[in-house]
N, C-alpha and C positions, 0 to 999 in steps of 0.2 A: 504494500500500500504506500502510495506517495500522496502528498498534499502540498500544494504551493499556496502560500499566503503571505502577502507583504514581501518582506525580504527573506523569508524562510522556506526551505524545502524540507519537509518532515517526511521521514521514511521508515518503513519496517521491511524486512526481507530476510531471506535465508537461503541456504544451499546445503547439499549433502557433501560430506567429506568423502575421500576415497575409501573410507572404512564404513560408509553407509550411515554415519551419524549426522543428524540434522543440526546445523548451527544457524543461529539467527543473529541479526544485528538491527539496531534501530538508532535513530538520532535525528539531528537537525543540522542543516548546513545553511549558513547565512549566504545567500546568493550574491550579495554585494561585497562583503568583507571576507568571505570564504572561511570564516570561523566555523568550527563544528563542535558538537557535543561529543565528548570522548567517553565511551562506555567500555568498561573492561571486557576482554574476551571471555566468552563462556557465560556471560549474563544474558538471560533470555527475556524477551518482552512478553507480557501478557497481551490479551486482545486490546487493540487501540480503541479508545472511545472518543469521539469528537462531539463536543457539546458547547454551545454558546461561544463559538470562536476559539475554543481551546481544545487541544489534543491531549488526552490523558493516557499514560501507559504505566502500568505497575510491573516492575521487573521481578526476577526470581530472588533478588535480595530484599524484596519488599520495599523498594524505593519507588515512590510515585513521581514520575516525570510529567511535568505540565508544560506544554508548549503553547505559547500565545503569540498571535500575530503582532509584529512590532509596528 
């Protein structure tokens, strides 16, 4: 899933490793400054929820990431 809002590109995605293990990644990239949210490897996102202009993602470390249009 990707979502473009204001200066931010919000994304979730994943792929299978050569051993058949699914790995996922999520974050935000500022399309003007190219700054990004750095999430440690192995941390998996829960289902993204978009509500009232904000994207909410709770990860496997129980951290709630809230992305808001700038």
